[in-house]
C-alpha positions as CSV (number, residue, x, y, z in Angstrom):
1,X,-0.1,0.0,0.0
2,X,1.3,3.4,-0.9
3,X,1.0,6.3,1.5
4,X,-0.6,9.6,0.5
5,X,2.6,11.3,0.0
6,X,3.9,8.7,-2.3
7,X,0.7,8.8,-4.4
8,X,1.2,12.6,-4.7
9,X,4.7,12.2,-5.8
10,X,3.7,9.5,-8.4
11,X,0.8,11.7,-9.8
12,X,3.2,14.6,-10.4
13,X,5.7,12.4,-11.9
14,X,3.0,11.0,-14.4
15,X,1.9,14.7,-15.1
16,X,5.5,15.7,-15.9
17,X,6.0,12.8,-18.2
18,X,2.8,13.5,-20.0
19,X,3.6,17.2,-20.6
20,X,7.1,16.2,-21.9
21,X,5.5,13.6,-24.2
22,X,3.2,16.5,-25.6
23,X,6.1,18.7,-26.0
24,X,8.1,16.2,-27.9
25,X,5.2,15.3,-30.2
26,X,4.7,19.1,-31.0
27,X,8.4,19.5,-31.7
28,X,8.6,16.6,-33.9
29,X,5.4,17.5,-35.9
30,X,6.9,21.2,-36.4
31,X,10.2,19.8,-37.5
32,X,8.5,17.4,-40.0
33,X,6.4,20.2,-41.4
34,X,9.5,22.5,-41.9
35,X,11.4,19.8,-43.6
36,X,8.6,19.2,-46.0
37,X,8.3,22.9,-46.7
38,X,12.1,23.4,-47.2
39,X,12.1,20.5,-49.8
40,X,9.2,22.2,-51.6
41,X,11.0,25.6,-51.5
42,X,14.3,24.3,-52.5
43,X,12.8,22.0,-55.2
44,X,11.2,24.8,-57.1
45,X,13.6,25.9,-60.0
46,X,14.4,29.7,-60.1
47,X,15.1,30.9,-63.7
48,X,17.3,33.9,-63.0
49,X,17.7,34.5,-66.7
50,X,14.2,35.7,-67.1
51,X,14.5,38.0,-64.1
52,X,17.7,39.5,-65.4
53,X,16.1,40.0,-68.8
54,X,13.2,41.8,-67.3
55,X,15.3,43.8,-65.2
56,X,17.4,45.0,-68.3
57,X,14.3,45.8,-70.1
58,X,12.9,48.0,-67.2
59,X,16.2,49.8,-66.5
60,X,16.5,50.5,-70.4
61,X,13.1,52.0,-70.5
62,X,12.9,53.8,-67.1
63,X,16.3,55.4,-67.8
64,X,15.3,57.0,-71.1
65,X,15.0,60.8,-71.3
66,X,11.5,60.7,-72.5
67,X,10.3,58.7,-69.6
68,X,12.1,60.9,-67.0
69,X,10.6,63.9,-68.6
70,X,7.1,62.5,-68.7
71,X,7.5,61.6,-65.0
72,X,8.5,65.2,-64.0
73,X,5.6,66.6,-65.9
74,X,3.2,64.1,-64.2
75,X,4.6,65.2,-60.8
76,X,4.0,68.8,-61.7
77,X,0.6,68.1,-63.0
78,X,-0.5,66.5,-59.8
79,X,0.9,69.5,-57.7
80,X,-0.9,71.9,-59.9
81,X,-4.2,69.9,-59.7
82,X,-3.9,69.9,-55.8
83,X,-3.4,73.6,-55.7
84,X,-6.3,74.3,-58.0
85,X,-8.5,72.0,-56.2
86,X,-7.9,74.0,-52.8
87,X,-8.3,77.3,-54.7
88,X,-11.8,76.3,-56.2
89,X,-12.9,75.1,-52.9
90,X,-11.9,78.4,-51.4
91,X,-13.9,80.1,-54.1
92,X,-16.9,77.8,-53.8
93,X,-16.9,78.5,-50.2
94,X,-17.2,82.2,-50.5
95,X,-20.0,81.7,-53.0
96,X,-22.0,79.4,-50.8
97,X,-21.4,81.8,-47.8
98,X,-22.6,84.9,-49.6
99,X,-25.8,82.7,-50.7
100,X,-26.4,81.3,-47.3
101,X,-26.2,84.8,-45.6
102,X,-28.9,86.1,-48.3
103,X,-31.4,83.2,-47.8
104,X,-30.9,82.1,-44.3
105,X,-33.4,82.4,-41.4
106,X,-33.1,82.3,-37.6
107,X,-34.4,78.8,-37.3
108,X,-31.8,77.3,-39.9
109,X,-28.7,75.7,-39.0
110,X,-25.9,78.3,-38.9
111,X,-22.5,77.4,-40.3
112,X,-19.8,78.7,-37.8
113,X,-16.7,77.9,-40.0
114,X,-15.1,80.8,-41.6
115,X,-15.5,79.5,-45.2
116,X,-13.7,82.6,-46.4
117,X,-10.4,80.9,-46.0
118,X,-10.4,77.1,-46.3
119,X,-6.7,77.1,-46.5
120,X,-6.2,78.2,-42.8
121,X,-4.5,75.8,-40.6
122,X,-6.6,76.5,-37.6
123,X,-10.2,77.5,-37.0
124,X,-12.1,78.8,-34.0
125,X,-15.5,80.2,-33.2
126,X,-17.0,81.3,-30.0
127,X,-20.8,82.1,-29.9
128,X,-22.6,82.5,-26.6
129,X,-22.0,79.4,-24.6
130,X,-20.7,77.4,-27.5
131,X,-17.0,77.4,-28.4
132,X,-15.6,75.3,-31.4
133,X,-11.9,74.8,-32.5
134,X,-10.4,72.9,-35.4
135,X,-6.7,72.2,-36.2
136,X,-5.6,71.1,-39.6
137,X,-3.6,67.8,-39.5
138,X,-1.5,66.3,-42.3
139,X,-4.0,66.7,-44.9
140,X,-3.5,69.4,-47.6
141,X,-6.7,71.1,-46.4
142,X,-8.9,71.4,-43.6
143,X,-11.5,68.8,-43.5
144,X,-13.2,69.3,-40.0
145,X,-16.7,70.8,-40.0
146,X,-19.2,71.7,-37.4
147,X,-22.5,73.3,-37.5
148,X,-24.9,74.6,-34.7
149,X,-28.6,75.4,-34.4
150,X,-29.0,77.1,-30.9
151,X,-32.7,77.4,-31.0
152,X,-34.8,75.2,-33.0
153,X,-38.3,76.8,-33.7
154,X,-38.0,78.9,-30.7
155,X,-38.1,75.8,-28.3
156,X,-34.8,76.5,-26.6
157,X,-33.4,73.2,-27.8
158,X,-29.8,73.4,-29.0
159,X,-28.2,70.8,-31.4
160,X,-24.5,70.8,-32.3
161,X,-22.9,68.6,-34.9
162,X,-19.2,68.0,-35.2
163,X,-17.8,66.1,-38.4
164,X,-14.1,65.0,-37.9
165,X,-11.8,64.1,-40.7
166,X,-12.2,62.6,-44.0
167,X,-16.0,62.9,-44.6
168,X,-16.5,66.2,-42.7
169,X,-17.0,68.4,-45.5
170,X,-19.5,66.2,-47.3
171,X,-21.3,65.3,-44.1
172,X,-21.5,68.9,-43.3
173,X,-23.3,69.9,-46.5
174,X,-25.6,67.0,-46.2
175,X,-26.5,68.1,-42.8
176,X,-27.3,71.6,-43.8
177,X,-29.6,70.2,-46.7
178,X,-31.4,67.3,-45.2
179,X,-30.7,66.5,-41.6
180,X,-31.6,69.8,-40.0
181,X,-35.3,69.2,-41.3
182,X,-35.5,65.9,-39.8
183,X,-34.0,66.9,-36.5
184,X,-36.2,70.1,-36.2
185,X,-39.4,68.0,-36.9
186,X,-38.4,65.4,-34.4
187,X,-37.7,67.9,-31.8
188,X,-40.9,69.8,-32.6
189,X,-43.0,66.4,-32.0
190,X,-41.1,65.6,-28.7
191,X,-41.8,69.0,-27.4
192,X,-45.4,68.9,-28.4
193,X,-45.9,65.4,-27.0
194,X,-44.2,66.6,-23.6
195,X,-46.6,69.6,-23.6
196,X,-49.6,67.4,-24.0
197,X,-48.4,64.9,-21.4
198,X,-47.8,67.7,-19.1
199,X,-51.4,69.1,-19.7
200,X,-53.0,65.8,-19.1
201,X,-50.9,65.2,-15.9
202,X,-52.1,68.7,-14.7
203,X,-55.7,68.0,-15.5
204,X,-55.4,64.6,-13.7
205,X,-53.9,66.1,-10.6
206,X,-56.8,68.4,-10.2
């Protein structure tokens, strides 16, 4: 008969042997797979002649003066298009701002970004109890946008929207055209329902 201490020692030895066996099986499996992969990779013939031929052709055409001049022209074209894009956005912003000022009303969302200069590296606006700041990152132009409606249909409810990064400009325009109507309608319905509920509660209490 084994004592309790001997049983514990034997169980520990058995667990240790099982762990070592599992490690050995895993190691042998890994080595066998590596041998198969090495045989497969070394058995594939590499035709260096074709690679050298392609490299000579590419070097011959890339180093031609015509190709170099074309590459320089393309670089200047991309730089010019980027500059024209920023300039056109600035002019478009000025036109939109002038039209918006003429047709805006007190209940519409007000654009608090200074669109007269979209090439500025930072924007800030402080209006009442709302302050907004934007700093340009690594992009070629400012893409952050934010809009505010400080009083929806005279209800005292304010909505502020911040559009950060890549889709900021497009989302900002979409919000001015569509989303403010939806938000205003929902807020009106909520306030009307709340007033009706308060009136009913007031009548019930009396």
